[in-house]
C-alpha positions, -999 to +999 in steps of 0.1 A: +000+000+000+011+036-006+018+058+024+024+095+026+009+127+038-009+140+008-024+175+009-058+184-005-059+188-042-090+209-045-070+242-045-048+229-074-078+217-093-092+253-094-061+265-112-066+258-149-037+258-173-053+271-205-070+305-205-098+294-229-116+267-208-125+288-178-144+313-200-162+284-217-170+268-184-185+301-172-207+303-204-219+266-199-227+271-162-245+304-168-268+289-195-274+257-175-282+275-142-304+301-159-325+276-178-329+252-148-340+282-127-366+292-153-380+257-155-378+245-119-369+276-098-396+273-071-390+237-063-352+236-069-327+237-041-295+237-060-277+231-093-244+214-089-217+211-115-199+177-114-174+157-135-144+170-153-157+206-157-160+208-119-124+197-116-114+223-141-102+194-163-126+197-192-112+191-227-120+216-254-107+217-289-108+248-312-129+244-344-118+277-360-135+311-361-138+312-323-158+279-322-151+254-294-161+218-290-161+199-257-149+163-260-167+153-228-201+164-215-211+189-189-227+171-159-252+188-136-271+175-106-305+192-100-313+189-063-351+193-057-369+200-025-376+170-004-414+167-011-413+178-048-417+153-076-387+146-097-390+155-134-390+125-158-362+116-182-382+131-211-384+165-194-347+165-186-338+154-221-358+183-236-341+208-212-307+193-221-314+200-258-325+235-251-293+243-232-272+227-259-290+249-285-282+281-265-246+271-263-244+264-300-257+300-306-226+311-287-202+289-308-198+263-281-206+226-288-211+207-255-233+178-246-252+185-214-263+158-190-289+166-162-297+143-133-325+150-109-324+139-072-336+147-037-313+158-008-318+123+006-298+109-023-268+129-012-268+119+024-274+082+015-244+080-009-221+052+000-183+054-002-174+053-039-150+070-063-178+091-079-192+103-046-158+111-032-150+131-064-184+149-061-178+159-025-142+170-031-146+188-064-183+194-071-193+231-075-227+246-066-235+271-094-270+280-082-289+277-049-279+262-015-241+265-014-239+240+015-259+212-003-228+190-009-221+189+028-249+164+030-226+138+014-211+117+042-175+124+050-153+095+041-118+089+029-105+069-001-096+041+023-133+036+029-140+030-008-144-007-017-116-018-041-142-034-064-154+001-073-120+007-090-123-026-110-158-016-121-144+018-133-119+000-154-144-025-168-168+003-178-141+022-196-131-009-215-166-014-227-169+022-238-136+019-257-153-007-280-175+021-293-145+036-312-125+004-316-132+002-354-114+035-359-085+024-338-081-010-354-088-001-391-083+036-397-049+050-405-057+083-387-084+079-359-107+108-352-102+132-323-131+114-305-114+080-309-081+094-296-099+111-267-115+078-257-081+061-256-068+090-234-098+084-211-089+047-210-054+055-198-066+080-172-092+056-158-065+029-156-045+053-135-074+060-112-082+023-108-046+014-102-041+041-076-071+030-057-057-005-054-023+010-044-038+032-017-029+065-034-062+076-051-069+112-058-100+128-074-082+148-101-062+138-131-034+162-123-029+148-088-032+112-100-004+118-125+018+132-097+011+104-073+018+078-100+052+094-107+060+093-070+051+056-069+072+048-100+102+065-084+098+046-052+087+012-065+107-015-046+100-045-068+087-051-104+067-080-091+047-057-067+027-042-096+012-056-128+036-037-152+067-015-150+055+017-133+079+041-148+067+035-184+031+035-173+036+068-154+051+084-185+020+074-206-003+089-179+017+121-177+015+126-215-023+118-216-030+141-187-011+169-204-031+164-236-064+162-218-058+196-202-044+212-233-054+191-263-038+216-288-004+212-272+021+182-270-003+155-282+008+119-273+013+096-302-020+087-319-005+056-337-018+021-337+009+011-312-004+037-287-038+020-288-023-015-287-002-006-256-033+008-239-051-026-244-021-045-230-020-023-199-058-027-195-054-065-198-026-067-172-043-043-148-077-061-151-062-095-143-041-081-115-071-064-098-093-095-102-066-117-086-063-092-057-101-091-052-106-129-054-073-143-041-072-164-073-041-177-089-029-151-114-022-179-139-059-185-145-074-176-178-094-144-183-128-160-180-117-182-151-107-151-132-140-133-137-158-165-128-142-163-094-157-128-091-191-141-102-190-164-072-187-134-049-215-114-063-245-111-039-277-128-051-296-095-046-274-078-071-281-105-097-318-104-091-318-066-093-299-066-126-321-091-143-353-074-131-340-043-151-336-065-182-371-080-178-386-046-173-369-031-203-375-060-227-411-066-216-431-097-227-414-099-261-382-108-242-398-140-229-382-160-257-349-153-239-360-165-205-343-199-206-310-184-215-314-155-190-322-181-163-289-199-170-270-166-169-288-154-137-275-185-118-239-172-123-239-134-125-258-101-131-262-087-166-235-061-157-208-087-150-218-107-181-214-075-202-181-068-186-170-104-193-180-101-230-163-067-233-130-079-219-129-110-241-133-089-272-111-059-263-082-081-253-084-099-287-084-067-308-046-061-310-043-094-329-066-081-357-037-062-372-022-095-382-054-111-394-068-085-418-094-074-393-110-108-389-117-127-357-107-164-356-137-184-370-144-204-339-175-209-318-161-187-290-176-155-303-211-169-306-208-180-271-196-146-260-226-130-277-249-153-257-235-138-225-253-106-234-289-101-223-299-092-259-279-101-290-293-097-326-264-097-350-253-128-369-216-134-363-210-157-393-195-130-414-158-131-405-149-096-415-179-079-398-180-103-368-160-083-343-176-050-352-211-065-348-201-080-315-186-047-303-218-029-312-239-054-293-217-051-262-219-013-262-256-013-268-263-038-239-241-017-216-259+015-225-294+000-221-290-023-191-261-008-171-254+029-179-290+041-177-298+022-145-267+037-127-276+073-131-277+092-098-314+101-100-348+088-092-369+089-124-406+095-124-410+080-158-424+046-147-459+040-158-482+021-134-454+014-110-473-011-089-482-032-120-447-030-132-433-043-099-459-071-100-448-080-136-412-081-125-419-103-094-439-127-115-416-128-146-383-138-131-396-168-111-414-179-143-382-175-162-364-197-138-392-223-137-392-224-175-355-232-176-359-258-149 
């Protein structure tokens, strides 16, 4: 474990390097707070800026003629009065589009994400990397300035290590959304390059959590990783040579904060190296979490993690699948029942994502084709919903990548948003349907 008396990083995170992003941040926050106040003012307690913009680590690229484009999104939490109903997803989506339109009129392209919640959500937050970052770096841009003090005070030592492994697994799945560019294009787009940068930076965050040196900002993580690299006692202590890894993270951090300066290499080898680091780190963390032999195969390692997943998490995840797929999904019930016995949809999606991602570097020597074996049809069957035919060798991996990303977005990402949605129709009937459907699904398989 890492030891040391680290000072708070909040002050440093408020000192942006590039003169352009602070002005853009002010424009984005002004439009968001103004429109949210217009729409919900009487029942709204606070508007909180979260994510990279709150850390003053947003990434903006110039598009010429004083136009700017954000590579990430602007995240806002709308905290409503305790007894007020929360707006549904459709209402929030409409408001997001309005704010984005106002920003476009000012030559700023920036996706906006709004999440609605009650104060109780904040004081019920459990120790996690996201909630630690929100408490440390979140900024109230409108309303009750003390609202974030409702978040329980905890340290990184209180955060379960599995949270860091989930961060890595989510980022690996998201990487598949741009993998076709990184594998096949001679010159990947800025978005694809940015996603690879994000993979490196999330690997750093995940690794530092396991090493006892986690910090909520990219700047501070890069510094701490460099300290660890200089003081590493043994190569065997970590999953890879730390000095080289720290150099990659330093270059990626520099590019994220100033993307028009000193770009790290955007070659195919940069992407391949990122996947190798992800593979080594993913295996090292699973071995640490489960106590399993590090010589086990990838799927054998995650199977050990399956065994530790609480039954309630499996049931909760498959209830989401049943609800979203409705009765037409009943044709999948026998397969879902088999999957339910081992793991939640989330872990199955992570397993599929890791199997594919770790195989992609080999595509450069196989003309973009996955090996024609039954493995990939089996991996597709790990997903709650899979529709593409994987018999076409050249299109096989792209179809599988698309399915993995789609399943993640539908059954994991949307269900993990920090809000309580009022979109549900006939909630009592919906709960009854879920309670009845899963036992029937299991009975049908039996």
